[in-house]
C-alpha positions as CSV (number, residue, x, y, z in Angstrom):
1,M,18.0,-36.6,-50.0
2,I,17.0,-35.4,-46.0
3,Q,19.4,-32.7,-45.0
4,T,19.3,-33.8,-41.1
5,P,19.8,-37.4,-40.2
6,Q,16.7,-38.8,-38.5
7,K,17.6,-40.9,-35.8
8,V,15.8,-44.5,-35.6
9,Y,16.2,-46.7,-32.7
10,I,15.7,-50.4,-33.1
11,E,16.1,-52.2,-29.6
12,S,15.8,-56.2,-28.7
13,L,12.5,-57.1,-27.0
14,K,14.5,-60.2,-24.7
15,A,14.3,-58.1,-22.2
16,G,10.7,-56.8,-22.6
17,Y,8.7,-54.1,-24.0
18,E,9.3,-51.8,-20.6
19,Q,13.3,-52.1,-21.0
20,A,13.0,-51.3,-24.8
21,I,11.2,-48.3,-24.1
22,E,13.4,-47.3,-21.2
23,R,16.5,-47.5,-23.3
24,S,15.6,-45.4,-26.2
25,V,11.9,-43.4,-26.3
26,G,13.7,-41.1,-23.9
27,S,16.3,-40.3,-26.8
28,L,13.1,-38.8,-29.1
29,T,13.8,-35.4,-29.7
30,L,9.9,-35.2,-29.4
31,I,9.4,-37.3,-26.3
32,K,12.2,-35.2,-24.6
33,A,9.8,-31.9,-24.8
34,V,6.9,-33.5,-23.2
35,N,4.9,-31.9,-20.0
36,R,2.8,-32.5,-17.6
37,T,0.1,-30.6,-20.2
38,T,1.1,-31.7,-22.9
39,R,-1.6,-33.9,-24.7
40,I,-0.6,-37.2,-26.4
41,S,-2.7,-39.2,-28.4
42,I,-1.8,-43.1,-29.0
43,K,-2.8,-44.7,-32.6
44,P,-2.4,-48.2,-32.5
45,N,-3.2,-51.2,-35.3
46,L,-6.6,-52.7,-33.8
47,T,-7.8,-54.2,-37.4
48,F,-9.3,-57.4,-36.1
49,P,-12.0,-57.8,-33.1
50,E,-9.5,-59.7,-30.8
51,Y,-5.9,-59.8,-30.5
52,R,-3.8,-61.8,-33.1
53,P,-0.1,-61.7,-32.9
54,G,1.6,-59.9,-36.1
55,V,-2.2,-58.6,-36.8
56,M,-2.6,-56.1,-34.1
57,T,0.0,-54.2,-31.5
58,N,0.4,-56.2,-28.9
59,P,-1.6,-55.1,-25.5
60,A,1.4,-55.2,-23.7
61,A,3.3,-52.8,-26.1
62,L,0.8,-50.3,-25.5
63,E,0.3,-50.8,-21.9
64,A,4.6,-50.4,-21.9
65,V,4.0,-47.0,-23.9
66,V,1.2,-45.7,-21.6
67,S,3.3,-46.6,-18.2
68,Y,6.3,-44.8,-19.6
69,L,4.1,-41.5,-20.8
70,K,2.3,-41.3,-17.5
71,N,5.3,-40.5,-15.7
72,H,5.9,-37.2,-18.1
73,T,2.0,-36.0,-18.7
74,D,-1.4,-35.9,-17.3
75,H,-2.7,-36.7,-21.0
76,V,-3.0,-39.7,-22.8
77,S,-5.3,-41.2,-24.9
78,I,-5.3,-44.4,-27.1
79,C,-7.4,-43.9,-30.2
80,E,-9.1,-45.8,-33.2
81,S,-11.9,-45.9,-35.9
82,D,-14.3,-48.7,-35.9
83,S,-12.5,-51.2,-38.5
84,G,-13.4,-54.0,-40.8
85,G,-14.2,-52.4,-43.8
86,Y,-17.4,-53.5,-45.5
87,N,-17.8,-55.9,-42.5
88,R,-18.1,-53.4,-40.0
89,F,-16.7,-53.9,-36.2
90,S,-17.3,-51.8,-32.9
91,M,-13.5,-50.2,-31.7
92,S,-15.3,-49.3,-28.6
93,E,-15.5,-53.5,-28.1
94,V,-12.5,-54.5,-29.6
95,F,-11.2,-51.8,-26.5
96,N,-12.8,-54.1,-23.9
97,A,-11.8,-57.6,-25.9
98,T,-8.2,-57.0,-25.9
99,G,-8.3,-55.5,-22.1
100,I,-7.8,-52.3,-23.1
101,T,-10.3,-51.1,-21.4
102,A,-9.5,-52.1,-18.4
103,M,-6.0,-51.0,-18.8
104,A,-6.7,-47.6,-19.8
105,K,-8.7,-47.2,-16.3
106,Q,-5.4,-48.9,-14.1
107,Y,-3.3,-45.9,-15.3
108,G,-6.0,-42.9,-15.6
109,V,-6.2,-42.6,-19.4
110,R,-9.0,-42.5,-22.1
111,T,-9.8,-44.5,-24.8
112,V,-11.6,-43.0,-27.5
113,N,-13.3,-44.2,-30.7
114,L,-12.6,-41.3,-33.3
115,S,-15.4,-42.7,-35.3
116,H,-17.7,-41.1,-33.0
117,E,-15.5,-37.6,-32.5
118,P,-16.2,-34.7,-34.9
119,S,-14.2,-33.8,-37.7
120,R,-13.4,-31.3,-40.0
121,A,-11.8,-31.9,-43.8
122,I,-8.5,-31.3,-45.1
123,E,-8.4,-31.1,-48.8
124,V,-6.3,-33.4,-50.9
125,T,-5.6,-33.0,-54.9
126,V,-5.3,-36.2,-56.4
127,R,-4.6,-36.1,-60.4
128,G,-6.8,-33.1,-60.8
129,K,-9.4,-34.0,-58.6
130,K,-10.1,-32.6,-55.2
131,L,-11.0,-34.9,-52.4
132,A,-12.3,-34.0,-49.2
133,V,-11.0,-36.3,-46.6
134,P,-12.8,-35.9,-43.1
135,L,-10.2,-36.4,-40.1
136,P,-11.0,-36.1,-35.9
137,I,-10.8,-32.5,-34.4
138,L,-9.0,-34.5,-31.5
139,L,-6.0,-35.6,-33.9
140,L,-5.7,-32.0,-35.9
141,D,-6.2,-29.7,-32.6
142,E,-6.6,-31.4,-29.3
143,T,-3.4,-33.4,-30.1
144,D,0.3,-32.1,-29.4
145,L,2.1,-35.3,-30.4
146,L,0.8,-38.5,-31.6
147,I,2.2,-42.1,-31.5
148,T,1.5,-44.1,-34.3
149,M,1.9,-47.8,-33.2
150,P,2.0,-50.2,-36.0
151,V,3.2,-53.7,-36.5
152,P,5.4,-54.6,-39.4
153,K,3.2,-56.3,-42.0
154,I,2.7,-57.7,-45.9
155,H,-0.3,-55.9,-46.8
156,M,-2.6,-57.8,-49.6
157,N,-2.9,-54.6,-51.4
158,T,-0.4,-51.8,-50.4
159,G,2.5,-54.1,-50.4
160,V,3.3,-53.3,-46.5
161,S,1.6,-51.6,-43.6
162,I,3.4,-50.2,-40.9
163,S,3.8,-46.5,-40.1
164,L,2.3,-44.3,-42.5
165,K,-0.6,-47.3,-43.4
166,N,-1.0,-47.2,-39.3
167,Q,-2.8,-43.4,-40.0
168,W,-5.6,-44.6,-42.5
169,G,-7.6,-45.6,-39.7
170,V,-7.9,-42.1,-38.4
171,I,-9.9,-41.4,-41.5
172,Q,-13.5,-42.4,-39.2
173,E,-15.7,-44.2,-41.7
174,P,-14.4,-47.5,-42.7
175,A,-16.9,-46.7,-45.6
176,L,-15.3,-43.8,-46.6
177,R,-12.2,-45.3,-46.6
178,L,-13.1,-48.2,-49.5
179,R,-13.9,-45.3,-51.7
180,L,-10.5,-43.6,-51.4
181,H,-8.5,-46.7,-51.9
182,P,-7.9,-45.9,-55.2
183,Y,-6.2,-42.1,-54.5
184,F,-4.7,-44.4,-51.5
185,D,-1.0,-43.0,-52.2
186,E,-1.7,-39.5,-51.8
187,V,-4.5,-39.5,-49.2
188,I,-2.4,-41.3,-47.0
189,Y,0.8,-39.1,-47.8
190,A,-1.4,-36.2,-47.2
191,V,-3.4,-37.4,-44.2
192,N,0.3,-38.2,-42.4
193,K,0.9,-34.5,-43.2
194,A,-1.7,-33.1,-41.6
195,M,-1.2,-34.9,-38.3
196,S,0.5,-33.1,-35.2
197,K,3.8,-34.3,-34.4
198,T,4.5,-37.6,-35.0
199,I,6.1,-40.7,-33.2
200,S,6.4,-44.0,-34.9
201,I,6.6,-46.9,-32.3
202,V,6.7,-50.3,-34.4
203,D,5.7,-52.4,-32.8
204,G,8.1,-55.9,-34.2
205,K,7.4,-58.2,-31.6
206,F,5.9,-60.2,-34.0
207,G,5.4,-59.4,-37.8
208,L,3.0,-60.6,-40.3
209,N,4.4,-62.4,-43.8
210,R,2.6,-63.8,-47.0
211,S,-0.3,-62.2,-46.6
212,G,-2.5,-59.4,-44.5
213,P,-3.7,-57.1,-43.3
214,L,-5.8,-59.6,-41.5
215,K,-4.2,-62.9,-41.8
216,G,-1.0,-64.5,-42.7
217,D,1.9,-66.1,-41.4
218,A,3.1,-64.5,-37.8
219,V,6.8,-64.2,-37.8
220,P,8.8,-63.5,-34.3
221,L,11.1,-60.6,-34.6
222,N,11.2,-59.8,-31.3
223,W,12.5,-56.1,-31.6
224,I,11.1,-52.2,-31.5
225,L,11.6,-49.9,-33.5
226,M,11.3,-45.8,-32.6
227,S,11.8,-42.8,-34.5
228,D,10.8,-38.9,-34.6
229,N,9.9,-39.6,-38.4
230,V,7.5,-41.7,-39.7
231,F,9.1,-41.6,-43.2
232,A,12.9,-43.0,-41.8
233,A,11.1,-45.7,-39.5
234,D,9.2,-47.1,-42.7
235,F,12.5,-46.9,-44.8
236,V,14.6,-49.1,-41.9
237,C,11.6,-51.1,-41.0
238,C,11.7,-52.3,-44.7
239,S,15.0,-53.1,-44.9
240,L,14.5,-55.6,-41.6
241,M,11.8,-56.8,-43.3
242,G,14.4,-57.3,-46.4
243,I,11.4,-55.3,-48.7
244,D,13.1,-52.7,-50.5
245,P,10.9,-49.8,-49.5
246,F,11.1,-48.3,-52.9
247,S,8.8,-50.7,-54.8
248,V,6.2,-50.2,-52.3
249,P,3.7,-47.5,-54.2
250,H,3.0,-45.1,-51.1
251,L,5.9,-44.9,-49.6
252,R,7.8,-44.4,-53.0
253,Y,5.7,-41.4,-53.1
254,A,6.1,-40.0,-49.8
255,L,9.7,-40.8,-49.8
256,S,10.5,-39.3,-53.0
257,R,8.5,-35.6,-51.1
258,E,10.5,-36.4,-47.9
259,Q,13.9,-36.4,-49.9
260,I,15.2,-40.0,-48.5
261,A,16.4,-41.7,-50.9
262,D,19.6,-43.6,-49.2
263,W,20.9,-44.5,-46.2
264,S,22.9,-41.5,-45.5
265,G,20.3,-39.0,-44.1
266,I,19.3,-42.0,-41.1
267,E,21.3,-42.2,-38.3
268,L,20.8,-45.5,-36.3
269,N,21.7,-46.7,-32.8
270,C,23.1,-49.7,-33.8
271,D,24.3,-51.9,-36.4
272,P,20.6,-53.3,-38.1
273,A,22.0,-56.5,-39.5
274,P,21.0,-59.0,-35.9
275,F,17.4,-57.7,-36.3
276,R,16.9,-58.5,-40.2
277,A,14.1,-60.8,-40.6
278,A,16.1,-64.5,-41.1
279,K,13.9,-64.7,-44.1
280,K,12.9,-61.6,-46.8
281,F,8.9,-60.9,-46.3
282,H,7.4,-61.6,-49.0
283,L,3.5,-61.4,-50.8
284,E,1.6,-64.4,-52.2
285,R,-2.0,-63.5,-53.2
286,E,-4.5,-66.4,-53.5
287,W,-7.1,-65.6,-56.6
288,T,-9.7,-64.9,-54.0
289,D,-7.3,-62.0,-53.6
290,Y,-7.8,-60.2,-56.7
291,P,-11.3,-59.2,-56.4
292,G,-10.2,-57.1,-53.7
293,L,-7.1,-55.5,-55.3
294,L,-9.4,-54.8,-58.6
295,A,-11.5,-52.7,-55.9
296,F,-8.7,-51.3,-54.7
297,R,-6.9,-49.7,-57.5
298,S,-10.5,-48.5,-59.4
299,R,-13.4,-46.2,-58.1
300,W,-15.9,-47.8,-60.8
301,I,-15.0,-51.4,-59.2
302,A,-14.7,-50.0,-55.7
303,Y,-18.4,-49.0,-56.3
304,L,-19.7,-52.0,-57.5
305,A,-18.1,-54.2,-54.9
306,Y,-19.4,-52.3,-51.7
307,E,-22.1,-49.6,-52.7
308,S,-23.9,-50.9,-55.2
309,P,-27.3,-52.8,-55.4
310,L,-25.1,-55.6,-56.1
311,A,-22.3,-55.4,-53.1
312,G,-24.2,-57.7,-51.2
313,F,-24.7,-60.7,-53.7
314,L,-20.6,-59.7,-54.7
315,H,-19.3,-60.6,-51.5
316,W,-21.8,-63.8,-50.7
317,L,-20.8,-65.2,-54.2
318,L,-16.6,-64.4,-53.1
319,Y,-17.3,-66.0,-49.5
320,W,-18.9,-69.5,-51.3
321,F,-15.0,-69.3,-52.3
322,R,-13.5,-67.8,-49.6
323,E,-14.2,-68.4,-45.6
324,P,-14.3,-64.6,-44.4
325,F,-11.6,-63.8,-41.6
326,Y,-13.9,-63.5,-39.6
327,D,-16.9,-65.1,-38.2
328,Y,-18.7,-61.6,-37.6
329,D,-22.3,-63.1,-37.5
330,A,-21.3,-65.7,-34.7
331,A,-19.5,-63.0,-32.6
332,K,-22.6,-60.9,-32.5
333,R,-24.6,-63.9,-31.2
334,S,-22.4,-64.8,-28.3
């Protein structure tokens, strides 16, 4: 068990994001240390070309955090990498389409497409194999505080996608993320440990149930969760979703290393019961989800599906039975 209780704050969104942020974010130890020179990077979850509730961080939540931070520091960046996996799309275009570019200009903060930033590699050892994982220098060396802003989602390959999983997007190249999938548990833990001090602000206006990370059932939850400890944040968030965090492989791996075994190391600001989802979140896979799951777990199948000469044909065959999550070609033509 962890020795020092980690504080997790849960706030209702009935009065809006601004009031919820004001009530608790200032109580976080890492926020208390912020001054005018503190360099803060915010990592939302922007895994789709246009805003979808439950799939992405609500731009209104992001604006509320930016508005709060601008009262305390002059150095705020909103950061995300190109997304889309095999069907890559530009994060710069997503910033524009979601209104984040305009909002950032209004508040005098910058947006950064991490895919275009210089990087240096961290070394991750997985079952005796050494992996070099390039990460943005901006986040490794030029950020004093990282704020990760995920949404509570079911994920067809990782089980859930919350605070820890959100940092998968700081690996700048979508193709590299695909190649690293079979080593996900170890790599995502190492990436989170390599980041600067990190705060988690989970946008629980909506969650995503049944499938994910790009489609599923948007569930109104109407809360926001905040913590100085991303591991404790995910532990509590899973509970609100009705999920045992130790049933999720990457969380089980991380929580064991962080010595979070139960609730005894976590201090809440309120009774979590009123914030728990009315129905437990669950995963339902369709048969067309299994090729992706196999590629997620096997480096050889991942190569076949994403890098080999057969990759294009295999995706065409898959899309014969399953519509793509997004019509990327139509979006490019518009």
